[in-house]
Structures are given as C-alpha cells and as structure tokens.
C-alpha positions as CSV (number, residue, x, y, z in Angstrom):
1,M,-15.8,9.8,-8.6
2,P,-14.9,6.1,-9.1
3,L,-13.5,3.3,-7.2
4,I,-10.6,1.5,-8.9
5,I,-10.0,-2.0,-7.5
6,V,-6.5,-3.4,-8.2
7,S,-6.4,-7.2,-8.3
8,G,-3.8,-9.8,-9.0
9,L,-1.7,-12.6,-7.7
10,P,0.5,-11.9,-4.6
11,T,3.8,-10.2,-5.6
12,S,2.7,-9.7,-9.1
13,G,3.4,-5.9,-9.2
14,K,0.1,-4.5,-7.9
15,S,1.6,-1.9,-5.7
16,T,3.9,-0.7,-8.5
17,R,1.0,-0.3,-10.9
18,A,-1.1,1.3,-8.2
19,S,1.6,3.9,-7.6
20,Q,1.9,4.5,-11.3
21,L,-1.8,5.0,-11.6
22,H,-1.8,7.4,-8.6
23,S,0.9,9.5,-10.3
24,Y,-1.0,9.5,-13.6
25,L,-4.4,10.5,-12.1
26,S,-2.7,13.2,-9.9
27,K,-1.7,14.9,-13.1
28,R,-5.2,14.5,-14.7
29,I,-7.0,16.0,-11.8
30,A,-4.6,18.9,-11.1
31,D,-6.5,22.2,-10.7
32,T,-9.8,20.4,-10.3
33,K,-12.2,19.9,-7.5
34,Y,-11.5,16.1,-7.3
35,R,-9.5,14.4,-4.6
36,L,-7.4,11.3,-5.0
37,H,-6.9,8.5,-2.4
38,L,-4.6,5.4,-2.4
39,I,-5.7,2.8,0.1
40,S,-3.6,-0.4,0.7
41,D,-2.6,-2.8,3.4
42,E,0.5,-0.8,3.9
43,S,-1.4,2.5,4.3
44,L,-3.6,0.8,7.0
45,S,-0.7,-1.0,8.6
46,I,-2.2,-4.5,7.9
47,S,0.4,-7.2,8.0
48,R,0.5,-9.9,5.4
49,T,0.4,-12.5,8.1
50,V,-3.4,-11.9,8.5
51,Y,-3.8,-13.9,5.2
52,D,-1.8,-16.9,6.5
53,L,-4.0,-19.9,7.0
54,S,-1.2,-22.5,7.1
55,P,-2.3,-25.7,8.9
56,D,1.1,-25.8,10.8
57,K,0.5,-22.4,12.3
58,L,-3.3,-22.2,13.0
59,P,-5.7,-24.8,14.4
60,A,-8.6,-26.0,12.2
61,H,-11.3,-23.9,14.0
62,T,-9.2,-20.7,13.6
63,R,-8.7,-21.3,9.9
64,S,-12.4,-21.9,9.5
65,A,-13.4,-18.7,11.2
66,N,-10.6,-16.7,9.4
67,A,-11.1,-13.9,11.8
68,S,-7.9,-12.1,11.2
69,E,-8.6,-11.7,7.4
70,K,-12.2,-10.7,8.1
71,D,-11.0,-7.9,10.4
72,A,-8.5,-6.8,7.8
73,R,-11.2,-6.6,5.2
74,A,-13.5,-4.7,7.6
75,A,-10.7,-2.1,8.1
76,I,-10.2,-1.7,4.3
77,Y,-14.0,-1.5,3.7
78,G,-14.3,1.2,6.4
79,A,-11.5,3.2,4.9
80,V,-13.0,3.0,1.4
81,K,-16.5,3.9,2.6
82,R,-15.2,7.0,4.5
83,V,-13.7,8.6,1.4
84,L,-15.8,7.3,-1.5
85,S,-18.0,10.0,-3.0
86,D,-18.7,11.8,-6.3
87,K,-15.7,14.0,-5.7
88,D,-13.1,11.4,-4.7
89,I,-11.2,8.9,-6.8
90,V,-10.2,5.9,-4.7
91,I,-7.5,3.4,-5.7
92,L,-7.7,0.2,-3.7
93,D,-4.4,-1.6,-3.9
94,G,-4.5,-5.1,-2.5
95,L,-5.1,-8.8,-3.3
96,N,-8.9,-8.3,-3.7
97,Y,-8.9,-12.0,-4.7
98,I,-12.4,-12.9,-3.6
99,K,-15.2,-12.2,-6.1
100,G,-17.7,-11.7,-3.2
101,W,-15.5,-9.0,-1.8
102,R,-15.3,-7.3,-5.1
103,Y,-19.1,-7.5,-5.4
104,Q,-19.4,-5.8,-2.0
105,L,-17.2,-3.0,-3.1
106,H,-19.1,-2.7,-6.4
107,C,-22.4,-2.3,-4.5
108,E,-20.9,0.3,-2.2
109,A,-19.8,2.4,-5.2
110,K,-23.2,2.0,-6.8
111,A,-25.0,3.1,-3.7
112,V,-23.2,6.5,-3.8
113,R,-23.8,6.7,-7.6
114,T,-20.2,6.5,-8.6
115,P,-18.7,4.0,-11.1
116,S,-16.2,1.2,-10.2
117,C,-13.8,-0.8,-12.3
118,I,-11.1,-3.5,-12.0
119,L,-7.5,-3.1,-12.9
120,Q,-6.1,-6.6,-13.1
121,I,-2.3,-7.1,-12.9
122,G,-1.4,-10.0,-15.1
123,C,1.7,-12.0,-14.1
124,S,2.6,-15.7,-14.5
125,V,2.7,-17.8,-11.3
126,D,6.4,-18.6,-11.9
127,R,7.4,-14.9,-12.2
128,A,5.4,-14.0,-9.1
129,R,6.9,-16.8,-7.1
130,Q,10.4,-15.7,-8.2
131,T,9.7,-12.2,-6.9
132,N,8.5,-13.5,-3.5
133,E,11.5,-15.9,-3.2
134,A,13.8,-13.0,-3.9
135,R,12.2,-11.0,-1.2
136,L,12.4,-13.9,1.3
137,Q,16.1,-14.3,0.4
138,R,16.8,-10.6,0.8
139,R,15.0,-10.6,4.2
140,D,17.0,-13.6,5.4
141,D,20.3,-12.3,4.2
142,S,20.1,-8.7,5.4
143,G,16.9,-8.4,7.6
144,S,16.3,-5.0,5.9
145,E,12.8,-3.5,6.3
146,K,13.3,-0.8,3.7
147,P,11.7,-1.3,0.2
148,S,14.1,-1.6,-2.7
149,E,13.6,-1.9,-6.4
150,T,14.1,-4.9,-8.7
151,E,15.9,-4.7,-12.0
152,T,12.5,-4.1,-13.7
153,G,11.8,-1.1,-11.5
154,E,9.2,-2.8,-9.4
155,L,9.0,-1.7,-5.8
156,D,10.0,-4.6,-3.6
157,G,7.7,-4.7,-0.6
158,S,9.3,-4.7,2.9
159,E,7.3,-7.8,3.9
160,P,7.3,-10.9,1.7
161,Y,4.8,-13.7,2.0
162,E,5.7,-16.9,3.7
163,R,5.9,-19.7,1.1
164,S,2.9,-21.6,2.5
165,N,0.9,-18.4,2.7
166,W,1.8,-17.4,-0.8
167,D,0.8,-20.8,-2.2
168,N,-2.5,-20.7,-0.4
169,L,-3.3,-17.2,-1.7
170,V,-2.5,-18.3,-5.3
171,F,-4.8,-21.3,-4.9
172,R,-7.6,-19.2,-3.5
173,Y,-7.4,-16.4,-6.1
174,E,-10.6,-15.9,-8.1
175,E,-9.7,-14.2,-11.3
176,P,-12.0,-11.3,-12.4
177,N,-14.6,-12.2,-15.0
178,P,-15.6,-9.3,-17.3
179,M,-18.9,-11.0,-18.0
180,T,-20.1,-10.1,-14.4
181,R,-21.2,-6.6,-13.7
182,W,-19.0,-6.3,-10.6
183,D,-15.9,-7.2,-12.5
184,S,-16.5,-4.8,-15.4
185,P,-15.2,-2.7,-16.9
186,L,-12.0,-4.7,-16.6
187,F,-8.6,-3.3,-17.6
188,T,-5.4,-5.5,-17.7
189,L,-1.7,-4.7,-17.4
190,I,0.8,-7.4,-17.6
191,W,4.3,-7.5,-16.1
192,E,6.0,-6.9,-19.5
193,D,3.9,-3.8,-20.4
194,D,6.1,-0.8,-21.1
195,E,5.4,2.9,-20.2
196,A,3.6,3.6,-23.5
197,Q,1.2,0.6,-23.0
198,T,0.7,1.5,-19.4
199,D,-0.3,5.1,-20.3
200,K,-2.7,3.8,-22.9
201,V,-4.5,1.6,-20.4
202,F,-4.6,4.4,-17.9
203,S,-6.0,6.7,-20.5
204,D,-8.7,4.2,-21.4
205,L,-9.5,3.7,-17.8
206,W,-9.9,7.5,-17.3
207,E,-12.3,7.8,-20.2
208,V,-14.5,5.1,-18.7
209,I,-14.6,6.4,-15.1
210,A,-14.4,10.2,-15.6
211,G,-14.4,11.0,-19.3
212,E,-17.1,11.1,-22.0
213,A,-17.6,7.3,-21.9
214,R,-18.7,7.4,-18.2
215,K,-22.1,5.9,-17.7
216,V,-24.8,7.2,-15.4
217,I,-24.8,5.1,-12.2
218,R,-28.1,4.4,-10.5
219,P,-28.3,2.6,-7.2
220,N,-30.4,-0.5,-6.7
221,Q,-34.0,0.1,-5.7
222,S,-33.5,-1.9,-2.6
223,T,-30.9,0.5,-1.3
224,I,-32.9,3.7,-1.9
225,Q,-34.5,5.1,1.2
226,R,-38.2,5.5,0.8
227,G,-39.4,9.1,0.5
228,R,-41.3,11.0,3.1
229,D,-44.3,13.2,2.9
230,A,-46.1,15.5,5.3
231,S,-48.1,12.7,6.8
232,G,-45.2,10.4,7.7
233,D,-42.7,7.9,6.2
234,Y,-43.3,5.0,3.9
235,L,-43.8,2.3,6.5
236,Y,-46.1,4.5,8.6
237,N,-48.2,5.2,5.5
238,L,-48.3,1.5,4.6
239,D,-49.6,0.6,8.0
240,R,-52.1,3.5,8.3
241,E,-53.7,3.2,4.8
242,T,-54.1,-0.6,4.9
243,S,-55.6,-0.4,8.5
244,D,-58.0,2.3,7.4
245,I,-59.3,0.2,4.4
246,V,-59.7,-2.9,6.6
247,K,-61.7,-0.8,9.2
248,R,-64.0,0.6,6.5
249,I,-64.7,-2.9,5.1
250,V,-65.6,-4.2,8.6
251,E,-67.8,-1.2,9.4
252,A,-69.6,-1.5,6.0
253,Q,-70.5,-5.2,6.6
254,R,-71.7,-4.4,10.2
255,D,-74.1,-1.7,8.9
256,N,-75.3,-3.9,6.0
257,Q,-75.2,-7.7,6.1
258,D,-75.9,-8.1,2.4
259,V,-73.3,-5.7,1.1
260,D,-71.5,-6.9,-2.0
261,D,-69.0,-4.1,-2.5
262,V,-67.5,-1.4,-0.4
263,S,-66.6,2.1,-1.6
264,I,-63.2,3.2,-0.4
265,P,-62.2,6.9,-0.6
266,R,-58.7,7.6,-2.0
267,S,-57.8,9.5,1.2
268,S,-58.0,8.1,4.7
269,S,-59.2,11.6,5.9
270,S,-62.5,11.2,4.0
271,P,-65.5,10.2,6.2
272,Q,-67.1,6.8,5.9
273,G,-69.8,6.7,3.2
274,S,-68.6,9.8,1.4
275,G,-69.8,9.4,-2.2
276,S,-67.5,10.1,-5.2
277,D,-67.1,8.7,-8.7
278,N,-63.4,8.6,-8.1
279,N,-63.6,6.2,-5.1
280,L,-62.1,2.8,-5.1
281,T,-64.3,-0.3,-4.8
282,V,-63.7,-3.5,-2.9
283,E,-65.7,-6.3,-4.4
284,L,-66.6,-8.8,-1.6
285,P,-67.5,-12.5,-2.3
286,A,-71.2,-12.8,-3.2
287,G,-73.3,-14.0,-0.2
288,K,-70.3,-14.4,2.0
289,K,-69.2,-12.2,4.9
290,V,-65.5,-11.5,5.1
291,G,-64.4,-11.5,8.8
292,L,-61.7,-9.4,10.5
293,P,-59.2,-12.3,10.9
294,Q,-59.3,-12.9,7.1
295,L,-58.8,-9.3,6.3
296,Q,-56.0,-9.0,8.8
297,R,-54.2,-12.0,7.2
298,L,-54.5,-10.4,3.8
299,R,-53.3,-7.1,5.1
300,R,-50.2,-8.7,6.7
301,A,-49.5,-10.6,3.5
302,Y,-49.7,-7.4,1.5
303,M,-47.4,-5.5,3.9
304,G,-44.9,-8.4,3.8
305,L,-44.7,-8.1,0.1
306,N,-44.2,-4.4,0.1
307,R,-42.4,-3.6,3.3
308,G,-38.9,-4.4,1.9
309,G,-39.5,-2.9,-1.5
310,I,-40.4,-6.2,-3.3
311,G,-42.4,-5.3,-6.3
312,L,-41.9,-1.5,-6.0
313,E,-39.1,-1.1,-8.5
314,A,-41.5,-0.1,-11.3
315,V,-43.6,2.3,-9.3
316,G,-40.9,4.2,-7.3
317,N,-42.1,5.9,-4.2
318,M,-45.4,4.7,-2.9
319,A,-47.6,7.7,-1.9
320,P,-50.6,7.0,0.3
321,E,-53.0,7.2,-2.6
322,R,-51.0,4.6,-4.5
323,I,-50.9,2.3,-1.5
324,R,-54.7,2.4,-1.3
325,E,-55.0,1.6,-5.0
326,T,-52.7,-1.4,-4.8
327,F,-54.1,-2.8,-1.6
328,V,-57.7,-2.6,-3.0
329,R,-56.5,-4.4,-6.1
330,Y,-54.8,-7.0,-4.0
331,L,-58.0,-7.6,-1.9
332,N,-60.1,-7.9,-5.1
333,D,-57.7,-10.5,-6.6
334,A,-57.7,-12.5,-3.3
335,F,-61.5,-12.5,-3.0
336,E,-61.9,-13.5,-6.7
337,K,-59.7,-16.6,-6.1
338,D,-61.8,-17.6,-3.1
339,E,-65.0,-17.7,-5.1
C-alpha cells in the first residue's frame, strides 16, 4: 500500500492533518488485511533542535556537514523502509521540505511496487509564524510540555521552533511541484479548509492510492535484480559467455591464418567447430588478424556497458543465448568500424 508524505511549512498544521488522515484511513481499512502506520519526528523522539543551523549556535564546519539532520533523516528513512509494503499504508508526518529527500522516498516506494503521493499543507508564512510565536510564549510563561489545542482545533506541539531555526526552515523550504513525478499526485489542504473539504481531499487521495484510480507501479529497471538460471547468475553468465566467444575466435585464427569469419555456437557447451545453420558468425577484418589484447579490450568494453544494466531496459533478463547474440553483434560492429 502507499506512502503518503505530508509536507508544509513549520507549524503550519501538518501534525493535525496527519492525525485527521490517520483517523479517516483507519475507518476505510477496518476489517481489511491492510495495516496503517503514522511516522513522525515525535514518534521517533527526534527533537526539533536537530534542524537548527543558526550561526550563533553552531560553527561553520558543523553547519556545512549538517550531521544531526542527516542522522534524523536516516532514522526516519529506516522507519519507513521497515514497514513499507503492499499491505501497509504509511503516513510520514514531517517537514519533508527537501525535494531530493522526497525523491528518495518516492524511489523507495517504487522499488516495492507501491504508490506514493504528497499531501501539502497550505498555510501563509504569517499564520505559521503566529502559531510558533504562541507556542514560544506559552512555553516561556508556563514551561508546560503537554500539547494543547488552539482556538481552531489544531494540536499545539510540545516543542516550538526557536525563531532563528524557524526562519531558516522557511527559507530552505522547497515547495512540491506536481510537474515532477516524485511530487505527484499532489493533494493540498489549507489552514481554512473545513471538515467537508478535508473529507473530500482525503477521499480523492484514497481513490488514487488504493481505489479504482490506482495505477500499476513498476520499479526502475536499474533496481531490479537480474534473474538467475541453472547455470549461474547474470554477471557470471556475462563473464562466461563472452570469455568463451573470445577463446573460440583465438583458436580459430590459430588453426587457420586466413580465416575471415568464425562460427560461434549459441551455447558454450557446444564443441569447437560444430556445424549448424543456427550458429552465430563473427566477421573478422579482411586480411587482418585480430589479436587477444584487442579482443579482451572489446570484451571489457561490452561488459562495462552491460554489467550495470545500461541498455538492458528493452530486453529484460539477459539469458546466456541472448548475451552471445549481443556480444557477437557488438564485435561485428567494432570490426566493421576498423576496416
């Protein structure tokens, strides 16, 4: 099931909306096999001071490394990855203000074939600042650590942001862009939205992530582990088949100095010189002997192109026979350019 990323300015009402969404989805998945998770800084005991990069509190090299925030994101990422699956709905409540961070979460959801979406909490900077100032004033006056509610019903977090920290986070906030694949689909709730509008947005969100409008998610080809067959895994087959073809070419030239083409069986288990109309043919340069160093250079170049999956997206899993076909074609193209 999907990953729902809540994003917005600090003290803009994200935790309140995340709690409302959690209650809404709890009712929708009642008596089903699905599980619901709400992950936030509070649930992981991450203090808001980890985001504070104020020059008067941290030296320049510490601000540049930003180690505390990186550690916090690593903890959040680990918590999401542990529970994210096709049977789990994960609500990630937090700032999520860096587009690169949202892209990383999008890729993680895609790798497990589950959709992801963004729930942006819209709030003016002035309103968010007022909320934070009220929390700071309440903390200074009473020192209370218990959450309370504002007049609008928003949960007032127990830990406000320091003013310099809050200003810095607002300045660094990268607003979601629905034109990018990692920020879409994008749903928006603003501060003034009432219960009816909130339920409508949640209903639309449900249809996209779990209803009839849900799209089939396919992971990137680069993240798919290559298949295995009885003779070994993909990299082993790649090395074995290309080595066998190079060996056959060298042996054919040693037996006949004037050979112009070499017949290559489609299987490495076939003996040298075995005749078949279905064999592959390596066309050598006319009147020129191809030495082992040149063949090894071409082999290494071919393996470099195919070891990481570059160029394999269209053909899927490369079986040994398919490797032999593409390597022979690669050699013929290289020899043709040398002529």
